[in-house]
N, C-alpha and C positions, 0 to 999 in steps of 0.2 A: 762733799761740794767741791766745784771745779772753777777755776778762774780763768777764763778764756782771754788771752791777750789778742790785741788789735794785730792785723795782718801787716808784716813787716816791723812790727815794734821791736826794738832793741834788743838783746839779751841781757843787757845790764839792767833793764826795766824789770825784767822777770827775776835776775838775780837779787835786787832790792825787794821785792815782794816774798820772795823766798827766804830770805835772811828775817825779815820780820815776823813771818809766821813759826820759823824755828825759835823766835825768841819768846814765842806765845806757848811755846812747848806741843805744838803741831808737827806733823810729818810732811811737809811739801814734796811731790814727786812732778818733775818737770817732763811733759810729754813733748816732745818736739816735732813738730809736722811740717809740711812741705811748705805750707804759707804762714801758718801760726804756732804760737807755742800755748799749751795746756797746763795748767799747773792743778795735781789734783791733790787735796787736803785731807789727810788722814788725821783722826782724833777728834775730841769732842768739840763740835761746832756751836754749841749754844751761846756761847760767848764772844764768837764772831761777829763784828760790825760788817756786815754786808755793804752798808753805805759805805763806810769808810776805803774798803776794798774797790768797791766800783769807782770810786773817786781817784785811786791812785794812777799815775801817769802810766799809759800803754795797757790800760785793763778795759777791754770790750764790754764783758758782762760777766757776773758772777752768779752760778747755777748750783741748786741743791740736785746730789744724784739720787734717785728714788731706791736704786737697785741696791743690796746688802754688798755688792761688789762694785768698788767704786773705780779702779785701775783698769779692768778688762771690760768696763761697760762701753757701749757704743755711744752712750751720751758723754763721755769723756773724750773718746776721741773717736771721729766721724769718719776719717779713713781707715781702709784696712792695713793691718799690720803686715808688712811684708820682710820674711826673714831668709839671709842668703844662707844657703849652705852649700859650698861647692859649686856654686854657679846657679845653683837651682834656687830659685825666687819664690818661696812659697809664702801664697797668700795673693801673688799676682796672677796672670793669665797663663802661667807657666804651671803644669802639673807635677806635683813631684811624686817620682816614682822610686820606692825604696823596697829593695828586696833583698833576701839573704835566707840563711837557713834560721831554724829556731835557737840553735846553739852551735858556739864555735867547738868542733870534735878533734880536727886536726888540721895540719896545713895542707896537707892533700885535700881534703874535703873543701877547705876554704877557697884553695886557689882554683878548684875546677869550677866551684860556682862564681866567684869573681871574675874570672874569666871569661864565662860565658855571658854574664851579667854586663859585664863592660862594653862589650861587643855590641849589646843590643842598647847602648846609650844609657843605661842606668849609673846614676853616678853618687848614690847614696847605698852604701851597702849596711844590711844590718846582721846582726847575731848577737847572742848571750855569751857572754864568758862568765858572768855570775846568774844562776838561774834560781829564782823562786820556785821550789816546787812543791805542791799540795800534800805529798808524802816524803818522810824524812828518808827514804831508801832509795827514791828516785835521783838520776844524775843530776846532779849540782852544780854542773858546768867546770871549766877547767881554772877559772878563776884568773889569776895574774897571768899565768901562761897562756890563757885564750887570749887576752887583750893583747899580748905581745903579736901572736899569730894574726889577728884580727888587723892590727895595724899594719904588719908588715906587709901582708896581702893587700890591703887596701892601697897602700903605698905605691904598690909595684902595678896597679892598674888605675892609679889616678882617682880613686874613688874615697869619698867622706866615711865618716864610719857613726853609725849609731849604734848605742849598746846600753843595756840596761842597768842603774844602779840599785842594788838591795839594800845595804848596809851604808850608812855615812862614813864610816871608817875607810871605805873604798873610794870616795869621792876626789881624792888628791890624785890617785892611779888613773881614773876614769878620765879626769880633766886633761890629762897629758897625754893619752892616748885616743880618746874620742872627740869626734868636731860636734856630736849632738848626744845629749844625755836623755835616756829613755826613763821616764817614771811609770812603772807599771800598775796595771789594776790595782793590784794588792794593796800598792803603796799610795794611791792617791790621797789618801788622808792620812799618810805618816807626816805630820805636820812639821816636825824637826827637821826632817829630811828634805821638805819642800821648802825651809827656811835656809837652808844651808845652800841647796842649789840655787835659789836665790840670790845667796852672795857672790854667786860666778856670773859671767857673762856668757856663759856656755849657751847655746839653743838648746832647750827643752822639750822632748816631746812629751806630752803628759795624757795619758790613758785613762778615758772614764773608769769608774770604780765598779766593780760588779754590780753593786744595786745602788749605785749613787744618782740621786736626781740631777737634773742638768743644773739647779742652782750649785749645790754640793760641787758639781765639777767645775764650775766658774770661779767657788770661792777658792776652790784647791790651786787654781791659776791665780788667783788673787794673793793669795801666799807667796808666790814666788816673785811677782811682780812689785809686791809691796816690799820685798827684801832685795829691791834693786836691779831684777833681772827683767827686761821686757821681753826678751825672745823666747815667748812660749807658742808653741804648733799644739793645739788640742788634737786628740786622738778618739775617735769613736770607735769601740771595738766589741760593742755588744753589751746587753745586761741579761742578769740571771732571771728567767721566767720559770713558769711551769712548764714550758715546753720541751719536751726531750729529744726530740727529732736532730735539732742541731745543738752544739756545744751552747752557744749563747743565742739570743736575739737580736737581730741587728736593728737597731732604732735609727731608721735613716732621717727619719723626721730631724732627728737632732740636728743635722748638717744646716738646713734652711732656718731652724729656730735659732741655732747659736749665732748666724750670721745676722739674725735680727736684734739681739743683744749684745754680741760683743764685736771689736774690731779684730781678734786673733784669729787667725788660719785655722782650720780643722782639715784634717785628713780621716780616713777610716781603714780600718784593719779588716779587710772580710775573710782571711784566713782564723783568726780567733773566733771571729763573730760567729762563723758556721761550722767550723770544726771539719767541714767537709770540702774535699777537691771539687767535685762536680758543680758547689756553690758559689766558687771563688769569681769565675769569670762573671755570671748573672750581677754578682751583688757589685761588682764593682762598676761593671756597666750602670747600674742604678745608682751607685755612689757619685760618679762622675755627672751622671744627670741630673742629680738633684743640689748640685754645687759645690761637692768636695774638692779641696784644694790639693788633693795627691792620694795615695794608698799604700800601703805596707803591706807587704805580702811576702810569705814565707817561701823560700825557695832550696831545694836541696838537691845533691847530684845525685843519690840515690835514696830516695825517702823512705824505702822496705827497711834500709839499716839505720834510719836516723835514730839517735838515743831519746829524743823526746819530739812528741808531736808529729808523728809518722805520718796520720791521716789527713792531714791539713797542709801538706808541704807539696807544690807543685814541683816538676823536674825542669830543668831550664828550657828544654824544647816545649812545655808546655805553658810553661809562662811567657815564652816568644810568642805563642799560639795566641793567648790572651791579650798581650800586647798589639799583635796585628787586628783582632776581632773588635778591640776597644775602640780603635781610631775612628771610624765613622761617630761613635759617639762624642768623643774628643772634638772632632771638627763640627760636630753640629751645636755644641755649646759653647763654642769659640774659644778654645782653650787649645795648648801645645802643649809637647813635652820640650 
């Protein structure tokens, strides 16, 4: 259920309603828009007197939300959510270009790639310090040392940092070093981790699970919002199908469909979706054309020597070419960097 306040209604009226709902054992979550406040109500709704709520001062209407996800639903919040990360307003007309290597391998490696990307105008640097790998003997990341390198290099080049959290025990360390926390595909349904990340106010980049439906994807985001963190950016990174020619199958229909269902921004990861360098540029173009709010691409100074995902990492010069080649598409859809 959502309670829509009248345009210009004072927040004191919303506060009174929130206290009344709490007294009934419900969890009210206020969403403050540009023109009005909407209060999402989580909990058992059968005993709620809708007529009473509609008669309260400042209330315009009370509506029941059909979707199982309440807070991320476009029924709850009509205007798009815009999340500011280092001056990049993700969810607005400004496209988010996020780039960097799969993993932090050394300070020299990170310096080389960050130096190149910052000159191209990239403001958000990605790299993994903690790496969830399918095999136990694969490179697992530099962990805390990698976080320190990532933060230090990003600061030198005035870039924000997004890095993946694998274990809830690392949350405090990552919150201190990162500007945005990534929840990887393998952890999309790690509900305890989602709750803990939801208790922070850090922007969260939530990747779609390998075999997750769109509803499951949005319900994972709901876990984060319902625990108090409204700053969620969704990421379509491909799903597992019977196709073997690509690493995953990039389901680009997810982008416009999510925009019909949710107010949250959504970006695309063509690197993990395809696993092939040659496919990254065309799929980035397609992602922008279908309405994605940005992209996250793996870039390494020397991909052949990368300790993980060598086949899907671009060189800085290849990424620069991609940025030039996608510009006509960016202009055509009325977006900008």
